[in-house]
C-alpha positions in Angstrom: -6.7 39.3 -104.8 -5.3 35.9 -106.2 -1.4 36.0 -105.0 -3.6 36.7 -101.6 -5.7 33.6 -101.6 -2.7 31.6 -103.3 -0.3 32.8 -100.6 -2.7 31.8 -98.0 -4.0 28.3 -99.8 0.4 27.7 -99.8 0.8 28.5 -95.7 -2.3 26.8 -94.9 -1.1 23.1 -96.8 2.7 23.9 -95.2 1.4 24.0 -92.2 -1.0 21.6 -91.6 0.2 18.6 -94.4 3.6 17.2 -93.0 2.4 17.5 -89.3 -1.0 15.6 -89.9 1.1 12.7 -91.7 3.3 12.6 -88.6 0.9 12.5 -86.1 -1.4 10.1 -88.3 1.8 7.4 -88.4 2.3 8.1 -84.8 -1.4 6.9 -84.1 -3.2 10.3 -83.6 -6.8 10.8 -84.9 -9.2 13.5 -84.8 -9.0 16.5 -83.0 -5.5 15.4 -81.3 -4.4 15.0 -84.9 -5.7 18.3 -86.9 -4.9 20.4 -83.3 -1.3 19.6 -83.4 -0.1 19.5 -87.1 1.0 22.7 -87.1 3.5 22.4 -84.1 4.6 19.0 -85.9 5.1 20.6 -89.3 7.1 23.1 -86.7 9.0 19.9 -85.2 9.8 18.1 -88.8 11.5 21.6 -89.9 13.4 21.4 -86.1 14.7 18.5 -86.6 15.4 18.6 -90.3 16.5 22.4 -91.1 20.4 21.5 -90.8 20.1 17.8 -92.3 18.0 19.1 -95.7 21.5 21.4 -97.1 23.5 18.8 -96.1 22.3 15.6 -97.8 20.1 18.0 -100.9 21.9 20.6 -102.2 19.6 23.9 -100.3 16.2 24.1 -98.1 13.6 23.3 -100.8 9.2 21.9 -100.9 11.1 18.6 -101.8 13.6 18.7 -98.4 10.4 19.3 -96.6 8.6 16.3 -97.9 11.6 14.3 -97.8 11.8 15.0 -94.0 8.0 14.4 -93.3 8.3 11.3 -95.1 11.5 10.4 -92.8 10.1 11.3 -89.7 6.8 9.8 -90.3 8.2 6.3 -91.2 10.2 6.3 -88.0 7.4 7.5 -86.1 5.6 4.7 -87.7 8.0 2.5 -87.2 8.0 2.7 -83.6 4.6 2.2 -83.2 4.3 -0.6 -85.0 7.3 -2.0 -82.7 5.4 -1.3 -79.5 3.0 -2.5 -80.2 3.8 -6.0 -81.4 6.1 -5.9 -78.5 3.1 -5.2 -76.3 1.1 -7.5 -77.1 -2.2 -5.7 -77.5 -4.3 -3.1 -79.5 -4.2 0.9 -78.5 -5.8 1.6 -76.0 -9.0 3.7 -76.9 -9.6 7.0 -75.7 -11.7 7.5 -72.1 -13.2 11.4 -73.4 -16.5 11.7 -73.4 -17.6 11.7 -77.5 -19.2 14.3 -79.4 -21.8 14.0 -81.3 -21.7 15.6 -85.5 -23.3 18.7 -84.6 -21.2 19.6 -81.6 -17.9 18.5 -83.8 -19.2 20.8 -86.3 -19.8 23.8 -84.3 -16.4 23.5 -82.7 -14.6 23.6 -86.1 -17.2 26.3 -87.6 -16.0 29.0 -84.9 -12.4 27.7 -85.9 -13.2 28.9 -88.9 -14.7 32.0 -88.3 -11.6 33.1 -86.2 -9.6 32.5 -88.4 -11.9 34.7 -91.0 -11.8 37.4 -88.5 -8.1 37.2 -88.0 -7.6 37.3 -91.7 -10.2 40.5 -92.1 -8.6 42.6 -89.2 -4.7 42.2 -90.7 -5.7 42.9 -94.1 -7.6 45.8 -93.3 -4.8 47.1 -91.6 -2.4 45.9 -94.3 -4.0 47.4 -97.3 -5.0 43.8 -98.5 -1.5 42.0 -96.6 1.1 44.4 -99.2 2.2 47.0 -96.5 5.4 47.0 -95.4 6.2 46.8 -91.5 7.8 49.7 -90.1 9.1 48.6 -87.0 12.1 47.6 -85.2 12.3 43.7 -85.8 10.2 43.2 -89.8 13.2 43.6 -91.6 15.4 40.9 -90.1 12.0 38.2 -90.6 11.7 39.5 -93.8 15.1 39.3 -94.8 15.3 36.0 -93.0 12.9 34.5 -95.2 14.6 36.6 -98.3 18.2 34.6 -97.1 16.6 31.1 -97.0 14.6 31.4 -99.8 17.5 32.3 -102.7 20.2 30.4 -100.7 18.5 27.3 -99.3 20.7 27.6 -96.3 18.3 26.6 -93.3 20.6 26.2 -90.5 20.2 28.0 -87.4 23.3 29.5 -87.3 23.2 30.8 -91.0 21.5 33.9 -90.7 24.5 35.3 -88.8 24.4 36.5 -93.0 21.6 39.2 -92.1 23.8 41.1 -89.5 26.5 39.2 -87.6 28.6 37.7 -90.4 31.8 37.8 -88.1 30.7 35.7 -85.5 31.1 32.2 -84.7 28.6 31.8 -82.2 24.9 33.0 -83.5 22.0 30.9 -83.8 18.6 32.0 -84.0 15.5 30.1 -83.8 14.6 30.1 -87.2 11.1 28.2 -88.0 8.8 30.7 -88.5 11.4 31.9 -91.5 11.9 28.7 -93.3 8.2 27.8 -93.8 7.4 31.5 -95.4 10.6 30.7 -97.5 8.9 27.8 -98.5 5.6 29.8 -99.4 7.4 32.5 -100.9 9.8 30.1 -103.0 6.4 28.2 -103.9 4.5 31.0 -104.9 7.3 33.5 -105.8 4.4 36.3 -104.4 5.7 40.0 -102.8 7.1 38.8 -99.5 4.8 41.5 -97.2 2.0 39.1 -98.8 3.2 36.4 -97.2 5.3 38.0 -94.0 1.3 39.3 -93.7 -0.5 36.0 -94.2 2.2 34.5 -91.9 0.4 37.0 -89.3 -3.2 37.1 -90.2 -3.6 33.4 -89.2 -2.3 33.8 -86.0 -5.8 34.4 -84.8 -7.0 31.4 -86.9 -4.1 29.0 -85.2 -4.9 29.7 -81.4 -8.4 29.5 -81.8 -7.5 25.8 -82.9 -5.0 24.9 -80.5 -6.7 25.8 -78.0 -10.1 24.1 -79.6 -8.2 20.6 -79.4 -6.6 22.1 -75.8 -10.0 21.9 -74.2 -10.9 18.6 -76.1 -8.1 16.4 -74.7 -8.9 17.8 -71.6 -12.2 16.3 -71.3 -14.0 20.1 -71.3 -17.2 20.7 -72.8 -18.0 20.9 -76.6 -19.5 24.7 -75.8 -16.5 25.5 -73.8 -14.3 24.5 -76.9 -16.7 26.6 -79.1 -16.9 29.3 -77.1 -12.8 29.4 -76.8 -12.5 29.4 -80.7 -14.6 32.2 -80.6 -13.0 34.2 -77.6 -9.6 33.9 -79.3 -10.0 35.8 -82.3 -11.4 38.7 -80.1 -8.5 39.7 -77.5 -6.4 42.7 -78.9 -3.3 41.7 -76.7 -2.8 38.5 -78.2 -2.2 38.1 -80.8 -2.8 42.1 -82.4 -0.7 44.4 -80.1 2.4 41.4 -81.3 1.3 42.3 -85.2 2.3 45.1 -84.1 4.4 45.5 -81.5 7.9 44.2 -82.3 6.8 42.4 -84.5 8.0 39.2 -83.1 6.1 37.5 -85.5 7.8 34.0 -84.2 7.2 34.1 -80.9 4.2 34.8 -82.1 3.8 31.9 -83.6 4.9 30.0 -81.0 2.6 31.1 -78.3 -0.4 30.4 -81.1 1.0 26.8 -80.6 1.3 26.3 -77.2 -1.3 25.0 -76.0 -1.5 22.5 -78.6 2.1 21.1 -77.3 -0.1 20.8 -73.6 -3.0 19.6 -75.6 -0.5 16.6 -76.8 1.0 16.0 -73.5 -2.9 15.2 -72.1 -3.3 13.2 -74.7 0.3 11.3 -74.3 -0.2 10.6 -70.6 -3.4 9.7 -71.0 -3.2 6.8 -74.3 0.6 5.5 -73.1 1.6 5.1 -76.2 5.2 4.9 -76.3 4.9 5.9 -80.4 3.5 9.3 -78.6 6.6 10.5 -77.0 8.5 10.4 -80.9 5.0 13.1 -81.9 5.5 15.2 -78.1 8.8 15.3 -78.2 8.6 16.8 -82.0 6.4 18.8 -80.3 8.7 20.4 -78.4 11.6 20.9 -80.6 9.0 22.5 -83.3 8.5 25.5 -79.9 11.7 25.5 -79.4 12.3 26.3 -83.6 9.9 29.0 -83.6 11.1 30.9 -80.1 13.2 28.7 -77.2 11.1 31.1 -74.5 7.8 30.1 -75.4 8.8 26.5 -75.0 9.7 27.8 -71.5 6.4 28.5 -71.4 4.7 25.5 -72.8 6.5 23.9 -70.0 5.5 26.6 -67.0 1.7 25.1 -68.0 2.8 21.8 -68.4 4.1 21.7 -64.9 0.5 23.0 -63.8 -0.9 20.3 -65.8 1.1 17.5 -63.9 0.7 19.3 -60.5 -3.0 19.0 -60.9 -3.0 15.2 -62.5 -1.0 13.9 -59.7 -2.6 16.0 -57.0 -6.1 14.9 -58.2 -4.7 11.3 -58.8 -2.9 10.6 -54.9 -0.4 9.5 -56.8 2.5 9.7 -59.3 2.4 6.4 -62.1 5.8 5.5 -62.8 4.7 4.8 -66.2 3.9 8.1 -67.1 7.2 9.5 -65.4 8.9 7.1 -67.9 7.5 8.6 -70.8 8.1 12.3 -69.5 11.7 11.5 -69.2 11.4 9.2 -72.8 10.0 12.6 -74.3 12.6 15.1 -72.5 15.9 12.7 -73.4 14.6 12.9 -77.1 13.8 16.1 -77.1 17.0 17.0 -75.4 18.6 16.2 -78.3 17.9 19.3 -80.3 16.2 21.7 -77.7 19.0 21.8 -75.1 21.4 23.6 -77.1 18.7 25.8 -78.7 17.4 26.9 -75.1 21.0 27.4 -73.7 21.9 29.4 -76.9 18.8 31.4 -75.8 19.8 31.8 -72.4 23.1 32.9 -73.3 21.9 35.4 -75.3 18.9 36.6 -73.0 22.1 37.4 -70.8 24.0 39.1 -72.9 21.3 41.4 -74.2 19.5 42.2 -71.1 17.1 44.8 -71.7 16.5 47.3 -69.2 13.0 48.5 -69.8 12.0 51.7 -67.9 9.1 51.4 -65.5 5.8 51.1 -67.0 3.2 51.8 -63.9 2.6 51.1 -60.8 1.8 47.1 -59.5 -1.6 47.6 -59.2 -1.9 50.0 -62.6 -0.4 47.4 -64.2 -3.2 44.5 -63.1 -5.7 46.7 -63.4 -4.7 46.8 -66.9 -4.3 43.3 -67.7 -7.1 42.0 -66.5 -9.0 45.2 -67.6 -7.5 44.8 -71.2 -6.4 48.3 -71.7 -2.7 47.5 -72.2 -1.5 50.6 -73.9 -4.9 51.6 -74.5 -7.3 54.6 -73.8 -10.3 51.4 -73.4 -10.7 48.6 -71.6 -12.4 45.8 -73.9 -15.4 45.7 -71.3 -17.3 42.8 -73.4 -14.7 40.5 -73.2 -14.2 41.5 -69.7 -17.6 40.8 -68.8 -17.3 36.9 -70.2 -13.9 36.3 -68.3 -16.7 38.0 -64.9 -18.9 35.4 -66.1 -16.7 32.5 -66.0 -15.1 33.6 -63.2 -18.7 32.8 -61.9 -18.8 29.4 -63.2 -15.3 28.4 -62.2 -16.7 25.7 -60.2 -17.4 23.5 -63.4 -14.2 24.4 -65.0 -11.8 21.9 -63.2 -10.5 19.8 -65.8 -9.0 23.2 -67.3 -7.8 24.7 -63.5 -4.6 24.3 -64.7 -4.3 26.5 -67.6 -6.4 29.3 -65.5 -2.9 28.9 -63.4 -0.2 29.4 -65.8 -2.1 31.9 -66.4 -2.1 33.5 -62.9 2.2 32.7 -63.2 2.0 35.0 -66.2 -0.2 37.7 -64.5 2.9 37.6 -61.7 4.9 37.8 -63.9 3.6 40.7 -66.3 2.8 42.8 -63.1 6.6 42.3 -62.0 8.6 43.4 -65.1 6.2 46.6 -65.4 6.3 47.6 -62.0 9.4 46.2 -60.4 13.2 46.5 -60.8 16.6 44.1 -59.4 18.2 41.2 -59.3 15.2 38.7 -59.2 13.1 40.6 -61.6 15.5 40.6 -64.5 16.5 36.9 -63.4 12.3 35.8 -64.0 12.0 38.1 -66.7 14.8 37.8 -68.8 14.6 35.2 -70.9 11.3 37.0 -72.3 13.3 40.1 -72.6 11.6 41.7 -69.6 9.4 42.3 -72.5 5.4 43.5 -71.2 4.0 43.1 -74.0 5.0 39.5 -74.6 3.8 38.7 -71.3 0.3 40.2 -71.6 0.2 38.4 -74.9 1.5 34.9 -72.1 -1.8 35.9 -70.4 -4.1 35.5 -73.4 -4.4 31.6 -73.7 -5.6 31.4 -70.5 -7.6 34.2 -70.5 -9.3 33.3 -74.1 -10.3 29.9 -72.2 -12.2 31.9 -69.1 -13.8 34.0 -71.6 -15.4 30.8 -73.5 -16.3 29.6 -70.0 -18.1 33.0 -69.8 -20.3 32.4 -73.0 -20.7 28.4 -71.4 -22.4 30.5 -68.4 -24.1 33.0 -70.4 -25.7 30.3 -72.2 -26.7 28.0 -70.0 -27.8 31.1 -67.6 -30.2 32.0 -70.9 -31.4 28.0 -70.6 -32.0 28.5 -67.1 -34.3 31.6 -67.8 -36.2 29.4 -69.8 -36.8 27.2 -66.5 -35.4 24.6 -68.1 -31.6 22.9 -67.5 -29.5 23.4 -70.1 -29.6 19.2 -71.1 -33.2 19.4 -71.3 -33.4 22.1 -74.4 -33.8 20.2 -77.2 -31.5 21.2 -80.0 -32.2 23.7 -81.9 -33.6 25.5 -78.4 -29.8 25.1 -77.6 -28.5 26.7 -80.9 -31.4 29.4 -80.2 -29.9 30.2 -76.8 -26.0 30.3 -78.1 -27.0 32.3 -81.1 -29.1 35.0 -79.1 -25.4 35.1 -76.7 -22.9 35.2 -79.8 -25.3 37.7 -81.6 -25.7 39.7 -78.6 -21.6 40.1 -77.5 -21.0 40.6 -81.1 -22.6 43.5 -81.3 -22.1 45.1 -78.2 -18.5 44.2 -79.0 -18.5 45.7 -82.9 -17.9 42.7 -84.5 -15.9 41.0 -82.0 -13.9 44.1 -81.6 -12.3 43.8 -85.0 -12.6 47.7 -85.3 -10.8 48.0 -82.4 -7.9 45.5 -83.3 -7.2 46.8 -87.2 -6.4 50.4 -86.0 -3.7 48.3 -83.0 -2.1 47.1 -86.1 -2.6 49.6 -88.3 -0.4 51.5 -86.3 3.0 49.4 -87.4 2.3 49.6 -91.0 1.3 53.3 -91.5 1.7 55.1 -88.0 3.7 57.7 -86.3 7.3 57.1 -87.3 7.1 55.4 -90.7 10.6 54.3 -92.5 9.7 52.8 -95.7 7.2 55.0 -97.6 6.1 54.7 -101.1 9.1 57.3 -102.0 11.7 55.3 -100.2 10.0 52.2 -101.7 10.4 53.8 -105.0 14.2 54.4 -104.0 14.3 50.8 -103.4 13.2 50.5 -106.6 15.5 52.3 -108.1 18.6 50.6 -106.6 17.6 46.9 -108.2 18.0 48.6 -111.6 21.5 50.1 -111.0 23.3 47.6 -108.3 25.2 45.1 -109.7 24.2 41.3 -107.9 27.8 40.6 -105.9 27.5 44.5 -104.6 26.7 45.7 -101.6 24.5 49.2 -100.6 26.0 51.0 -97.6 23.2 52.2 -95.8 21.9 53.5 -92.1 20.7 50.4 -90.1 17.9 51.9 -88.5 16.3 54.0 -91.1 14.4 50.8 -92.8 17.0 50.9 -95.5 17.8 47.1 -94.4 14.2 46.3 -95.9 15.9 46.6 -99.7 17.1 43.0 -98.8 13.5 41.2 -99.0 12.3 43.6 -100.7 13.9 43.6 -104.3 17.1 41.8 -103.3 19.7 44.1 -103.2 21.5 43.6 -100.1 22.6 46.1 -97.5 25.6 46.5 -95.9 23.6 46.5 -92.3 20.8 43.8 -92.7 18.9 44.6 -89.4 18.8 47.6 -86.4 21.6 48.3 -84.6 21.1 50.1 -81.4 24.8 51.0 -81.0 28.1 51.0 -82.3 28.3 47.0 -83.4 30.9 45.1 -82.1 34.0 43.7 -84.2 33.2 40.4 -82.8 29.6 40.3 -84.6 30.1 42.4 -88.1 33.3 42.7 -88.4 36.1 45.5 -88.5 35.2 46.5 -92.0 32.0 47.0 -90.7 32.8 49.1 -87.8 35.2 51.2 -89.6 31.6 52.2 -92.1 29.4 52.2 -89.2 31.5 55.1 -87.5 33.1 56.5 -90.9 32.0 55.9 -94.2 31.4 59.8 -94.0 35.7 60.1 -94.3 36.1 58.1 -96.3 37.6 60.8 -98.7 40.6 60.7 -96.2 40.5 57.2 -94.4 42.6 54.5 -95.8 40.7 51.6 -93.9 37.3 53.3 -95.1 38.0 53.2 -98.9 39.5 49.3 -98.6 36.7 47.5 -96.8 34.3 49.8 -99.5 36.4 47.9 -102.0 36.9 44.6 -100.4 33.2 44.2 -99.1 32.4 45.7 -102.9 30.2 48.6 -102.0 29.3 50.4 -105.1 26.3 52.5 -103.8 25.1 54.1 -101.1 21.1 54.9 -99.7 20.0 57.6 -97.3 16.3 56.8 -96.1 14.0 59.2 -93.7 13.0 58.5 -90.6 13.8 55.8 -88.2 12.2 52.4 -86.6 12.3 53.9 -83.1 12.3 57.9 -82.2 15.5 57.0 -79.9 17.6 56.6 -82.6 19.5 58.9 -85.0 21.9 58.7 -88.3 24.8 56.4 -87.7 28.4 59.0 -87.2 29.1 57.0 -90.4 26.0 58.4 -92.7 26.0 62.2 -91.6 26.5 65.0 -93.8 26.9 62.7 -96.9 26.2 65.9 -99.1 29.8 67.1 -98.7 31.9 63.7 -99.1 33.5 64.3 -102.6 33.6 60.3 -103.2 29.9 60.3 -103.6 27.9 61.3 -107.2 24.7 62.0 -106.4 22.3 59.8 -108.9 18.7 60.1 -107.8 16.3 61.4 -105.2 13.2 61.9 -104.6 11.0 63.2 -101.7 12.3 60.8 -99.1 15.4 58.9 -100.5 18.7 60.0 -101.8 20.8 57.2 -103.9 24.6 58.2 -103.7 27.1 56.5 -106.1 30.1 55.6 -104.7 33.4 57.3 -107.2 36.6 56.5 -105.3 38.5 57.4 -108.8 37.2 60.9 -108.5 39.5 61.5 -105.0 43.1 61.5 -104.7 44.6 58.2 -102.9 46.8 60.5 -100.8 
């Protein structure tokens, strides 16, 4: 338990401290400073990930501290110069002040949702210790381990995982750098680090949504209700803890409202220093996942339309700030976005049609995607929010953004064609992702439902909400929350835990207890500079993350890999390693790559996968000596000296 507490504490400090320092230096205060701190931290990581290894030799917490200091000083310099040049103080915030009680209530809501998210994930993962069994988990785990052990934090460096021969590979690695920093500081098992990052998603969404409501001019009760609702929806974050897992993408979704809040604040305050801050936030989202950056742009455009239509003009000064933000962020973001777009085009997924448009829309609104039962009480809260939507005017743009992604969800689940592919490929045509992208809007709508319910209770008392004294307001709100918690069985905690459990102890286990024991055995017999031949689809890539034993293939492969990606040697091993007795090319590849052992696991990360060609019938290969086996694992030692070289 101490390891979990230590990792969570370190992660929270790493998430908050660098971004908060930069925000304060550029003039952010209050909710906007705290709420945008995580996305600004990832911004600091983004702009320094390539520079730190060049300057210090490797990434470390010292590199993060140095980068934070440099960025904060640069932001402070811009702020001071701009203030001196303008010859005036910074403009006051146009927001209506909140009382201490209101601030405290929203803080309590954020903390409650953070605790709920932690409890759900801890319940599903045996106190954050279990191995995630699905497709993407071993890549993310190996990326964290690789950065921690080598200090190479450049986005191109992750080609070492499974694209060793590629000259064009790049991957957004902000999530992995943060995890690697925490791993290096704590020395905890990597499963605890990854699961802890996942467990914080609900709390991060609550914080960033409350911040958005605050800067958009929403009521404190709306910020409170939205923060509470953020931890109850299955589609996000819990479905993305289960499916994939797409941890970097999910982290980006949780922080996306904070970036939009920063845009709102920048246009309200009109301070040049905030150009630096907003551009840094954009870079932070890009470093997590470029597709979430495009998501934020869509929500941001919705805000600009509402802002300028309401004002009936487009202020030149606001346009100038937006152009400056775009130019500054483009230095880092454009190459990453182009790389992501090229990857999306090259790796187009053709998912089978899921259901009809009407059923897709029904599943989305009734919160029953891939589930037998809707989340009825959240649906009820959203209906109440729609009933009172007239009073949600400051956040109409947020609902409009959610509506756009609702359309994209229906398109990707129910239609095929060039237009559908063009509009959805940047998000991998993935219905799970689109369902999650609608949730931030639903969170605000459900939070508004809590407001409507509280105000409705005040009406029953024959008083206007503003006429209630403090204890009456608190009693009415407490009653609404108690009823919702009771009817939803603890804000759907058990339901969401069952969803996440499926990724750790579900139908397709790939790293069972026996296999973990086999991987531990490998660590005692494999040399430091040696590789282990493996099947990339049977969970064996986890050996790198778990025990620092390097596999030939560090991530799942759909099909026979391309030589341009993995190299000719690995293609030969993938297709005909089991011909090692007679195939000179295979023997040469084994010697060249220093492969000394072979690991054979049980089960696959997807039901469509089978044993790769080169790993079949190993028990018939003369050059392999079985040295260890258990219920789910076999380990062979390669003995080339036992086979004639003719």
